[in-house]
DRENNULO-761439 format. One line per 5 residues: number of its first residue (from 1); their letters; for each residue x, y, z of N, C-alpha, C, O, CB. Coordinates in pm, whole numbers, plus 50000, padded with zeros to 5 digits. Glycine has a CB too. Layout:
<lodos>
NUM) A) X,Y,Z,X,Y,Z,X,Y,Z,X,Y,Z,X,Y,Z  ...
</lodos>
This chain:
<lodos>
1) MSSLQ) 50085,49883,50000,50000,50000,50000,50090,50123,50000,50187,50131,50075,49903,50000,50123  50057,50218,49916,50138,50338,49905,50098,50439,50012,49986,50436,50064,50125,50399,49765  50190,50528,50042,50164,50628,50144,50069,50735,50091,50043,50743,49971,50296,50692,50192  50018,50814,50180,49926,50921,50143,49993,51022,50052,49931,51073,49959,49871,50990,50268  50121,51050,50078,50193,51146,49995,50207,51094,49852,50193,51172,49757,50332,51175,50055
6) QQLSG) 50233,50965,49835,50244,50908,49701,50110,50909,49630,50104,50931,49509,50298,50766,49708  50002,50885,49704,49869,50887,49644,49830,51026,49597,49766,51040,49493,49767,50836,49743  49867,51128,49672,49829,51265,49640,49923,51332,49540,49888,51436,49484,49823,51347,49765  50040,51275,49517,50137,51341,49431,50114,51311,49283,50182,51371,49199,50275,51299,49470  50023,51223,49248,49999,51189,49107,49930,51300,49033,49853,51377,49091,49918,51062,49097
11) LVYST) 49956,51308,48904,49895,51407,48817,49749,51369,48792,49722,51255,48755,49973,51420,48684  49657,51460,48811,49516,51433,48795,49463,51496,48666,49378,51437,48599,49438,51486,48915  49512,51613,48632,49464,51683,48514,49583,51749,48446,49670,51807,48512,49355,51788,48550  49586,51740,48316,49692,51804,48240,49628,51890,48132,49532,51847,48068,49789,51698,48178  49678,52010,48112,49622,52095,48008,49654,52042,47869,49586,52076,47773,49674,52238,48023
16) DQGKL) 49758,51960,47858,49792,51901,47729,49699,51787,47692,49655,51775,47578,49936,51853,47729  49669,51701,47790,49594,51578,47763,49452,51579,47817,49371,51497,47774,49667,51461,47819  49418,51666,47908,49287,51665,47971,49288,51574,48092,49392,51560,48157,49179,51621,47872  49176,51511,48125,49168,51422,48241,49247,51296,48215,49255,51246,48103,49021,51388,48274  49307,51244,48323,49390,51125,48313,49327,51008,48387,49259,51026,48488,49530,51153,48368
21) CPACK) 49349,50889,48337,49303,50766,48401,49387,50743,48526,49510,50750,48519,49312,50644,48304  49324,50714,48640,49402,50693,48762,49485,50564,48759,49586,50555,48830,49310,50690,48881  49446,50467,48681,49517,50339,48679,49640,50342,48590,49749,50304,48634,49424,50229,48634  49625,50385,48465,49737,50378,48371,49803,50513,48344,49904,50518,48273,49689,50320,48241  49749,50621,48398,49803,50756,48382,49803,50805,48238,49880,50896,48204,49943,50761,48437
26) ESLTS) 49720,50748,48154,49703,50795,48016,49581,50886,48011,49502,50889,48105,49688,50674,47916  49566,50960,47902,49447,51043,47888,49325,50952,47872,49338,50839,47825,49459,51140,47767  49209,51001,47911,49088,50919,47906,49053,50874,47765,48991,50769,47746,48971,50995,47966  49091,50953,47665,49061,50915,47527,49147,50799,47479,49103,50721,47394,49079,51033,47434  49268,50785,47531,49356,50676,47488,49370,50567,47592,49454,50478,47576,49493,50731,47454
31) CCCAE) 49291,50569,47698,49297,50469,47805,49237,50338,47756,49135,50336,47688,49222,50519,47930  49301,50228,47791,49252,50097,47750,49228,50006,47871,49224,49884,47856,49351,50030,47655  49211,50063,47989,49191,49984,48111,49060,49906,48108,49057,49791,48150,49193,50075,48233  48953,49966,48058,48825,49897,48053,48830,49778,47958,48773,49673,47986,48714,49994,48009  48898,49795,47845,48911,49685,47750,48992,49571,47809,48960,49454,47787,48974,49733,47620
36) LADQQ) 49098,49603,47883,49180,49500,47946,49103,49426,48054,49116,49305,48067,49307,49562,48004  49024,49499,48133,48943,49436,48237,48839,49344,48175,48814,49235,48226,48874,49543,48324  48778,49387,48065,48679,49304,47996,48744,49179,47939,48686,49071,47943,48610,49384,47884  48864,49193,47885,48939,49079,47831,48973,48979,47941,48962,48858,47921,49067,49126,47760  49015,49028,48057,49046,48940,48170,48921,48867,48218,48928,48750,48254,49108,49019,48284
41) RLESL) 48807,48937,48220,48682,48873,48262,48646,48760,48166,48603,48653,48210,48569,48976,48269  48662,48784,48035,48629,48682,47937,48721,48560,47949,48677,48447,47929,48638,48739,47797  48848,48583,47980,48942,48472,47995,48913,48388,48118,48945,48270,48121,49084,48525,48001  48852,48448,48221,48826,48375,48344,48699,48289,48337,48675,48209,48427,48816,48471,48459  48618,48305,48234,48493,48229,48222,48520,48088,48173,48619,48063,48103,48395,48300,48126
46) DGIVR) 48431,47994,48211,48449,47854,48172,48364,47814,48052,48368,47698,48011,48416,47764,48288  48288,47906,47995,48211,47877,47875,48070,47827,47901,47998,47796,47806,48283,47778,47793  48030,47819,48026,47896,47772,48060,47815,47890,48113,47859,47960,48205,47901,47656,48165  47698,47911,48055,47608,48017,48100,47517,47957,48207,47456,47852,48185,47524,48078,47980  47507,48023,48321,47428,47970,48432,47303,48056,48452,47312,48178,48468,47512,47964,48561
51) LRRET) 47187,47990,48452,47059,48055,48478,47016,48022,48619,47028,47907,48663,46950,48011,48374  46967,48121,48690,46928,48099,48828,46809,48187,48861,46801,48301,48816,47045,48127,48923  46718,48134,48939,46605,48213,48988,46639,48258,49129,46672,48175,49214,46471,48132,48986  46630,48387,49155,46665,48443,49285,46551,48529,49338,46481,48597,49262,46794,48526,49277  46534,48525,49470,46436,48613,49534,46498,48690,49650,46435,48780,49705,46316,48532,49585
56) SGRKG) 46619,48656,49688,46680,48719,49806,46708,48867,49782,46761,48906,49678,46811,48647,49843  46671,48949,49879,46694,49093,49871,46598,49165,49780,46621,49282,49746,46832,49118,49826  46491,49099,49739,46397,49161,49645,46253,49157,49696,46158,49166,49618,46405,49091,49509  46238,49144,49826,46106,49143,49892,46015,49035,49834,45896,49058,49815,46039,49280,49878  46071,48918,49806,45993,48805,49758,45971,48802,49609,45921,48702,49557,45864,48804,49824
61) KGVTT) 46006,48907,49538,45990,48910,49393,46102,48830,49329,46219,48848,49363,45989,49057,49339  46068,48743,49238,46168,48659,49175,46225,48722,49049,46155,48789,48974,46108,48525,49141  46353,48701,49027,46419,48742,48904,46502,48624,48854,46543,48538,48931,46508,48869,48926  46526,48622,48725,46614,48524,48664,46747,48592,48639,46753,48694,48570,46553,48466,48532  46854,48535,48695,46987,48592,48673,47064,48504,48576,47053,48381,48579,47063,48607,48807
66) IQGVP) 47143,48567,48491,47220,48499,48389,47366,48538,48408,47401,48656,48396,47170,48534,48244  47452,48440,48439,47593,48465,48466,47679,48388,48368,47638,48285,48316,47629,48428,48610  47799,48439,48344,47898,48366,48267,47880,48372,48117,47928,48284,48046,47897,48226,48308  47812,48473,48066,47794,48486,47922,47924,48537,47862,47970,48646,47897,47674,48582,47889  47985,48460,47771,48115,48501,47716,48103,48604,47604,48135,48576,47488,48189,48380,47664
71) LNKNE) 48057,48723,47639,48044,48834,47545,48105,48958,47608,48115,48967,47730,47896,48860,47507  48147,49053,47524,48201,49177,47579,48085,49267,47625,47968,49233,47607,48289,49251,47473  48120,49381,47684,48019,49468,47746,47909,49512,47649,47791,49506,47683,48086,49590,47804  47947,49557,47529,47846,49605,47435,47754,49493,47390,47633,49514,47377,47914,49668,47313  47809,49375,47367,47725,49262,47327,47635,49216,47441,47523,49171,47418,47812,49145,47280
76) LKSLT) 47684,49228,47567,47599,49194,47682,47480,49289,47691,47369,49246,47722,47681,49200,47812  47503,49418,47664,47393,49515,47667,47289,49482,47561,47169,49489,47589,47447,49657,47647  47333,49448,47441,47237,49416,47335,47165,49285,47364,47047,49271,47332,47307,49408,47199  47234,49187,47425,47168,49061,47462,47064,49086,47571,46957,49026,47568,47272,48958,47511  47095,49174,47666,46999,49208,47770,46873,49269,47710,46762,49233,47748,47062,49306,47871
81) AELKK) 46891,49360,47616,46775,49423,47551,46694,49319,47474,46571,49322,47476,46821,49536,47455  46762,49227,47406,46691,49124,47330,46613,49030,47423,46500,48992,47392,46790,49043,47246  46673,48993,47536,46604,48906,47632,46483,48975,47694,46379,48913,47714,46701,48861,47742  46497,49104,47724,46384,49177,47780,46269,49185,47681,46153,49171,47720,46427,49318,47822  46300,49206,47553,46195,49210,47451,46128,49074,47436,46006,49064,47428,46252,49255,47316
86) RCGTG) 46211,48969,47433,46159,48834,47411,46069,48790,47527,45966,48726,47505,46274,48736,47394  46109,48823,47650,46031,48782,47767,45916,48878,47797,45823,48842,47869,46122,48772,47888  45922,48998,47742,45816,49096,47766,45818,49151,47908,45715,49191,47961,45682,49034,47739  45936,49154,47969,45948,49204,48105,46064,49303,48114,46134,49328,48016,45969,49088,48205  46083,49357,48231,46195,49447,48255,46318,49368,48295,46313,49247,48314,46160,49549,48362
91) GALKN) 46426,49438,48308,46550,49374,48348,46663,49474,48350,46644,49592,48321,46584,49258,48256  46782,49425,48385,46897,49513,48394,47025,49432,48379,47025,49310,48392,46898,49590,48528  47133,49504,48351,47266,49446,48346,47346,49508,48460,47376,49627,48456,47336,49469,48208  47380,49427,48561,47452,49477,48678,47573,49388,48703,47560,49268,48723,47360,49480,48803  47692,49448,48701,47817,49377,48730,47832,49252,48644,47866,49145,48696,47823,49339,48878
96) DIIEI) 47808,49264,48515,47820,49154,48418,47722,49041,48444,47742,48930,48395,47960,49100,48419  47616,49065,48520,47510,48968,48545,47381,49027,48490,47342,49138,48527,47497,48932,48698  47314,48952,48404,47187,48997,48346,47075,48956,48440,47068,48839,48480,47165,48938,48203  46988,49049,48475,46872,49021,48559,46746,49047,48477,46728,49156,48422,46873,49109,48689  46660,48945,48468,46532,48957,48399,46423,48931,48501,46431,48835,48578,46522,48857,48278
101) QGDQR) 46322,49016,48504,46217,49004,48604,46133,48879,48581,46101,48845,48467,46127,49128,48604  46098,48811,48690,46013,48693,48684,46093,48566,48659,46214,48570,48637,45909,48710,48577  46022,48453,48661,46085,48323,48636,46076,48295,48486,45976,48240,48439,46016,48209,48720  46177,48332,48414,46180,48321,48267,46286,48220,48221,46335,48230,48109,46207,48459,48204  46321,48124,48306,46434,48035,48275,46413,47953,48149,46508,47937,48072,46459,47942,48391
106) TVIKS) 46295,47902,48125,46273,47816,48007,46285,47895,47877,46346,47848,47781,46135,47748,48015  46228,48015,47874,46234,48099,47754,46379,48140,47727,46426,48134,47613,46145,48224,47771  46448,48182,47832,46586,48228,47817,46677,48113,47777,46766,48129,47694,46635,48293,47946  46655,47996,47837,46739,47881,47805,46726,47844,47658,46827,47820,47592,46701,47760,47892  46605,47840,47606,46587,47805,47465,46649,47909,47373,46707,47874,47270,46438,47789,47433
111) LLEAK) 46638,48037,47408,46695,48143,47326,46848,48137,47325,46911,48150,47220,46649,48280,47377  46908,48117,47442,47053,48112,47451,47110,47986,47383,47215,47992,47320,47098,48116,47597  47040,47874,47395,47086,47753,47327,47076,47768,47176,47160,47714,47103,47005,47631,47372  46977,47840,47128,46965,47866,46985,47080,47955,46935,47118,47948,46818,46830,47932,46953  47134,48037,47025,47248,48122,46989,47381,48048,47000,47485,48103,46964,47251,48246,47076
116) GFRVK) 47379,47924,47049,47500,47843,47053,47572,47840,47187,47686,47794,47193,47592,47891,46951  47511,47888,47295,47573,47886,47426,47540,47755,47499,47434,47697,47478,47527,48006,47509  47632,47709,47583,47605,47598,47672,47538,47653,47795,47594,47741,47861,47734,47519,47709  47418,47604,47829,47338,47663,47936,47311,47557,48042,47278,47443,48011,47206,47721,47882  47326,47597,48170,47292,47512,48284,47196,47588,48375,47211,47707,48398,47420,47468,48363
121) LSGG) 47097,47515,48426,47009,47572,48527,47076,47546,48661,47108,47432,48693,46864,47511,48521  47097,47649,48740,47160,47633,48870,47071,47693,48977,46987,47778,48948,47300,47698,48873  47088,47650,49099,47008,47702,49207,46871,47636,49212,46849,47530,49153,46993,47850,49193  46779,47701,49285,46648,47640,49306,46541,47685,49217,46427,47639,49229,46607,47663,49439
</lodos>
């Protein structure tokens, strides 16, 4: 862990480059930290998409969560929109986990298998 002086001594803004990324110290326009993080996430996946029905923390309302989809961020967003349209419900993409309202596991499983993903039902 670095000292407080080392943390505060870094350049935050430059008139030549504009705002700088705190991780790589490059300008925000040429920063590639998000792409590297997305690449590392994709490498850590095992290729199996897991569907799960969850109710915890949602006041008894059930949602279907989809984890382990081997797609980058933009493709995950478009897949989320497609699943929401297909199921006719709401949903969200949070921390690389797709949440679709209600118990939609059968519909989602058939759609994902048609797209060529290996799908497992996990949980209860």
